C-alpha positions in Angstrom: 0.1 8.3 39.4 -2.6 5.7 39.5 -3.4 3.6 36.7 -7.0 3.1 35.8 -8.2 -0.1 34.3 -11.2 -0.4 32.1 -12.7 -3.8 32.7 -15.3 -3.6 30.0 -14.3 -4.9 26.6 -14.1 -2.3 23.9 -16.8 -2.5 21.3 -15.7 -3.6 17.9 -18.1 -1.1 16.3 -16.8 1.9 18.2 -14.3 3.0 15.5 -16.6 2.2 12.6 -18.5 5.0 10.9 -21.0 4.9 8.0 -18.3 5.7 5.5 -16.1 2.8 6.3 -18.9 0.1 6.7 -19.5 0.0 2.9 -16.7 -0.9 0.6 -15.4 1.8 -1.6 -17.4 0.7 -4.7 -21.0 0.5 -3.6 -22.9 -2.5 -5.0 -26.3 -2.3 -6.8 -28.0 -2.4 -10.2 -27.6 0.2 -12.9 -30.7 1.7 -14.5 -29.9 0.0 -17.8 -29.8 -3.4 -16.1 -33.2 -2.8 -14.4 -34.7 -1.7 -17.7 -33.5 -4.8 -19.4 -35.0 -7.0 -16.7 -38.3 -5.2 -17.0 -38.3 -5.7 -20.8 -37.6 -9.4 -20.4 -40.3 -9.9 -17.8 -42.8 -8.0 -20.0 -42.0 -10.3 -23.0 -42.5 -13.4 -20.9 -45.7 -12.1 -19.4 -47.1 -11.3 -22.9 -46.3 -14.8 -24.1 -47.9 -16.3 -20.9 -51.0 -14.2 -21.4 -51.4 -15.3 -25.0 -51.1 -19.0 -24.0 -53.6 -18.4 -21.1 -56.1 -16.9 -23.5 -55.7 -19.8 -25.9 -56.3 -22.3 -23.1 -59.4 -20.4 -21.9 -60.8 -20.4 -25.5 -60.0 -24.1 -25.8 -61.9 -24.7 -22.6 -65.0 -23.1 -24.1 -65.1 -25.9 -26.6 -66.6 -28.1 -23.8 -69.9 -26.4 -24.5 -69.6 -27.3 -28.2 -68.7 -30.9 -27.4 -71.7 -31.4 -25.2 -74.1 -29.7 -27.6 -72.7 -31.6 -30.7 -73.0 -34.9 -28.7 -76.7 -34.2 -28.3 -76.9 -33.3 -32.0 -75.2 -36.6 -32.9 -77.7 -38.5 -30.9 -80.6 -36.7 -32.6 -79.0 -37.2 -36.0 -78.7 -40.9 -35.3 -82.4 -41.0 -34.3 -83.3 -39.3 -37.6 -81.1 -41.8 -39.5 -82.9 -44.7 -37.8 -86.4 -43.3 -38.6 -85.6 -42.3 -42.2 -82.8 -44.7 -43.4 -80.6 -41.7 -44.4 -79.8 -38.2 -43.4 -81.3 -36.7 -46.6 -83.7 -33.9 -45.7 -82.5 -33.4 -42.2 -83.2 -29.9 -40.9 -81.8 -27.8 -38.1 -84.9 -28.5 -36.0 -84.3 -32.3 -36.3 -81.1 -31.9 -34.3 -82.4 -29.2 -32.0 -80.5 -26.1 -33.3 -81.5 -22.9 -35.0 -78.2 -21.2 -36.2 -78.4 -18.1 -34.0 -75.8 -16.7 -31.6 -77.9 -16.8 -28.4 -76.8 -14.8 -25.4 -76.5 -18.0 -23.5 -74.1 -19.8 -25.9 -70.6 -19.2 -27.1 -71.4 -20.8 -30.5 -74.1 -20.9 -33.2 -74.9 -24.5 -34.2 -76.0 -26.0 -37.5 -75.9 -29.2 -39.4 -74.9 -30.0 -43.0 -74.1 -33.2 -44.9 -75.7 -35.7 -47.3 -77.3 -39.1 -47.1 -74.3 -40.9 -45.6 -72.8 -38.4 -43.1 -73.6 -35.4 -41.0 -71.4 -32.4 -40.3 -72.4 -31.2 -36.9 -71.0 -27.7 -36.6 -70.4 -25.1 -33.9 -69.3 -21.7 -35.2 -67.7 -19.5 -32.6 -69.7 -16.3 -32.1 -67.9 -13.0 -32.7 -70.9 -10.9 -31.8 -74.3 -11.5 -30.2 -73.2 -14.6 -28.2 -72.4 -15.2 -24.6 -69.7 -12.7 -23.5 -66.9 -12.6 -24.1 -67.2 -13.0 -27.9 -64.3 -14.3 -29.8 -62.0 -12.0 -31.6 -61.3 -14.7 -34.2 -64.1 -17.0 -35.4 -63.5 -20.7 -35.9 -65.5 -23.8 -36.8 -65.5 -26.7 -34.3 -67.3 -29.7 -35.8 -67.8 -33.4 -35.9 -68.2 -35.4 -39.0 -70.5 -38.3 -38.1 -71.3 -41.4 -40.2 -74.4 -43.0 -38.6 -74.2 -46.1 -40.7 -70.8 -47.2 -39.2 -70.9 -45.1 -36.0 -67.6 -43.5 -37.0 -67.0 -39.8 -36.1 -64.1 -37.4 -35.9 -63.5 -33.9 -34.4 -62.2 -31.1 -36.6 -61.4 -27.4 -36.1 -60.3 -24.5 -38.3 -60.2 -20.8 -38.2 -62.5 -18.9 -40.6 -60.1 -16.2 -41.7 -57.2 -18.3 -42.9 -58.4 -21.9 -42.8 -55.6 -22.9 -40.4 -56.3 -25.8 -38.0 -57.0 -24.8 -34.3 -56.4 -26.5 -31.0 -54.3 -29.2 -32.5 -57.2 -30.8 -34.3 -57.2 -31.7 -38.0 -58.8 -29.4 -40.5 
């Protein structure tokens, strides 16, 4: 009887089958775990979207700052010509209190002899799209005699301050 020798090494995978590759308890996530993760991700996404919308709305105040800066310069010119701000009209500061389709705000001025309130009211309809869902006043109180001024903001519906500015 002749012996035969197999010179090729035996494959380590030869005796393995699909059933014995995986451990007895298969690993994975349960449906409940996946649902909990989806709920948590949804809550985080909704918070992120809210903060994103607030930042976008805050960035729109750049239009108001520029326009109110021009209004301040015109109010100062009016003050130099007349000695006070008494009788100052919208046209004197270049505004007309309408929500134009090119602006996010409607602008107007109020005040008395010693100060001017230069106001931008966020349009909720009729202004540049998208219109705000919640109106707010973004304004500067300007004292031309001393040159002092300060920015303020508050929501129309509940008079709460907005964007971290004082009321």
